[in-house]
C-alpha positions in Angstrom: -33.9 42.3 -82.7 -30.5 41.6 -84.0 -27.8 44.3 -83.7 -26.8 43.7 -87.3 -30.0 45.5 -88.4 -28.4 48.8 -87.4 -25.8 50.1 -89.8 -23.3 52.4 -88.0 -20.6 52.3 -90.7 -19.0 55.7 -91.1 -20.8 57.1 -88.1 -18.7 59.3 -85.8 -19.3 58.1 -82.2 -17.8 60.2 -79.4 -17.3 58.0 -76.3 -16.3 59.6 -73.0 -14.5 57.5 -70.4 -13.3 55.3 -73.3 -10.0 54.3 -71.5 -11.3 51.4 -69.5 -14.3 49.2 -68.6 -17.4 49.4 -70.7 -16.3 52.6 -72.4 -13.4 50.6 -73.9 -15.8 47.9 -75.0 -18.1 50.5 -76.6 -15.1 51.8 -78.6 -14.0 48.4 -79.8 -17.6 47.3 -80.7 -18.2 50.5 -82.7 -14.8 50.1 -84.5 -15.6 46.5 -85.3 -19.0 47.6 -86.7 -17.4 50.2 -89.1 -18.0 53.3 -87.1 -15.4 56.0 -86.3 -15.0 55.9 -82.5 -13.6 59.1 -80.9 -12.0 58.2 -77.6 -12.2 60.8 -74.8 -10.5 59.9 -71.6 -8.7 61.8 -68.8 -6.1 59.0 -68.2 -3.5 59.4 -70.9 -2.0 56.0 -70.5 -5.4 54.2 -70.7 -6.3 56.4 -73.7 -3.2 55.4 -75.6 -3.8 51.7 -74.9 -7.4 51.7 -76.1 -6.4 53.8 -79.2 -3.9 51.1 -80.1 -6.6 48.5 -79.7 -9.1 50.4 -81.9 -6.4 51.0 -84.5 -5.8 47.3 -84.7 -9.5 46.9 -85.7 -10.2 50.1 -87.7 -6.8 51.3 -88.8 -7.2 54.6 -87.1 -8.4 56.1 -83.8 -8.9 59.7 -82.7 -7.9 59.8 -79.1 -8.4 63.1 -77.1 -7.3 63.5 -73.5 -10.4 65.1 -72.0 -11.6 66.2 -68.5 -15.4 66.1 -68.8 -15.7 68.3 -65.7 -13.8 71.1 -67.4 -16.0 73.0 -70.0 -12.9 74.2 -71.8 -11.5 70.7 -72.2 -14.9 69.5 -73.5 -15.2 72.3 -76.0 -11.7 71.5 -77.2 -12.6 67.8 -77.5 -15.7 68.6 -79.7 -13.7 71.1 -81.8 -11.0 68.5 -82.5 -13.6 65.9 -83.4 -15.3 68.3 -85.8 -12.0 69.3 -87.3 -11.0 65.6 -87.9 -14.4 64.2 -89.0 -16.6 67.1 -89.8 -19.5 65.8 -87.6 -20.6 64.0 -84.5 -23.3 61.5 -85.0 -23.4 60.0 -81.6 -22.3 61.0 -78.1 -22.0 58.3 -75.4 -21.8 60.0 -72.1 -20.0 57.2 -70.3 -17.3 59.0 -68.2 -17.9 58.5 -64.5 -16.2 57.9 -61.1 -17.2 54.6 -59.7 -14.5 51.9 -59.4 -12.2 54.0 -57.1 -15.0 54.9 -54.6 -14.7 53.2 -51.2 -17.9 51.4 -50.0 -19.2 53.3 -47.0 -22.5 54.5 -45.6 -23.7 57.9 -46.9 -23.1 59.7 -43.6 -19.4 58.8 -43.8 -18.9 60.1 -47.4 -16.5 63.1 -47.3 -18.0 66.2 -48.8 -15.1 66.5 -51.2 -15.7 63.0 -52.5 -19.4 63.7 -52.9 -18.8 66.8 -54.9 -16.2 65.2 -57.1 -18.5 62.3 -58.0 -21.4 64.7 -58.7 -19.1 67.0 -60.7 -17.7 64.3 -63.0 -20.8 62.1 -63.3 -23.5 64.7 -63.6 -21.9 68.0 -64.7 -19.5 66.1 -67.0 -22.5 64.6 -68.9 -24.1 68.0 -69.0 -21.0 69.6 -70.4 -20.6 67.0 -73.1 -24.2 67.0 -74.2 -24.4 70.8 -74.2 -21.2 71.0 -76.4 -22.3 68.6 -79.1 -25.8 70.0 -79.6 -24.7 72.8 -82.1 -23.0 70.4 -84.4 -25.9 67.9 -84.2 -28.4 70.7 -84.9 -26.4 71.8 -87.9 -26.4 68.3 -89.2 -30.1 67.9 -88.6 -29.7 64.8 -86.6 -27.9 63.2 -83.7 -28.0 60.6 -80.9 -27.0 61.2 -77.3 -26.8 58.1 -75.1 -26.4 58.8 -71.4 -25.1 56.0 -69.2 -27.0 55.7 -66.0 -26.8 52.5 -63.8 -28.7 49.5 -62.6 -27.8 50.6 -59.1 -30.5 53.3 -59.3 -33.6 51.1 -59.0 -31.6 48.8 -56.6 -30.7 51.7 -54.3 -27.3 49.9 -53.9 -26.0 50.7 -50.4 -22.5 52.0 -49.9 -22.5 54.2 -53.0 -25.0 56.9 -52.3 -23.2 59.6 -54.3 -22.7 57.3 -57.3 -26.3 56.1 -57.2 -27.6 59.7 -56.8 -25.5 60.9 -59.7 -26.8 58.1 -61.9 -30.4 58.9 -60.9 -29.8 62.5 -62.0 -28.7 61.2 -65.4 -32.3 59.7 -65.8 -33.9 63.1 -65.1 -31.4 64.8 -67.3 -32.1 62.4 -70.2 -35.8 63.0 -70.0 -35.4 66.8 -70.2 -32.9 66.5 -73.0 -35.1 64.2 -75.0 -38.0 66.6 -74.8 -35.9 69.7 -75.6 -34.0 68.2 -78.5 -36.6 65.9 -80.1 -37.8 68.6 -82.5 -34.2 68.9 -83.8 -34.1 65.2 -84.6 -31.7 64.6 -81.8 -32.6 61.4 -80.0 -31.7 61.1 -76.4 -31.8 57.9 -74.3 -30.3 56.5 -71.1 -29.3 52.9 -70.5 -28.8 51.4 -67.1 -26.1 48.7 -67.2 -25.8 46.3 -64.3 -22.5 45.2 -62.7 -20.1 44.4 -65.5 -16.7 42.7 -65.4 
């Protein structure tokens, strides 16, 4: 099936972790397809750089410095998006800690590192999904795309906290899909492999 069969023009797509990696590519692709990407990112410098790239394609970019692990920051992100665009059609729960994690066996992972990865990767996705549901229910539709990882079925060694967090995303997605389906809110997870 060709991607051009899906019309996303005018859709408001909220992308967390949009300041680098595949989050940046999601933002650029949606901008190129005529959507209105909203960039949510904790790193202000990266956020500004991607906003400039999106503006070059779409003429405008809403960029919101956001800590997905902080419920207040997430609520402010959602409120700013609604104030600017009046709706949220799609949430892409992409923000996660991965690239900065040292490779090591699970029994050498410091407790603080374990809890930080879980907090951002799992609780962050929960915070964002929970916060967009009222607007999506009011609109009578919505899409939530949770980014898991191809490391889950592989059981990739050296990243147990990351792999565990991304396995949790699969379970979270299944529950969300069943709880939100009657509201016409579609919830899916994708499991990207290693990406440059």
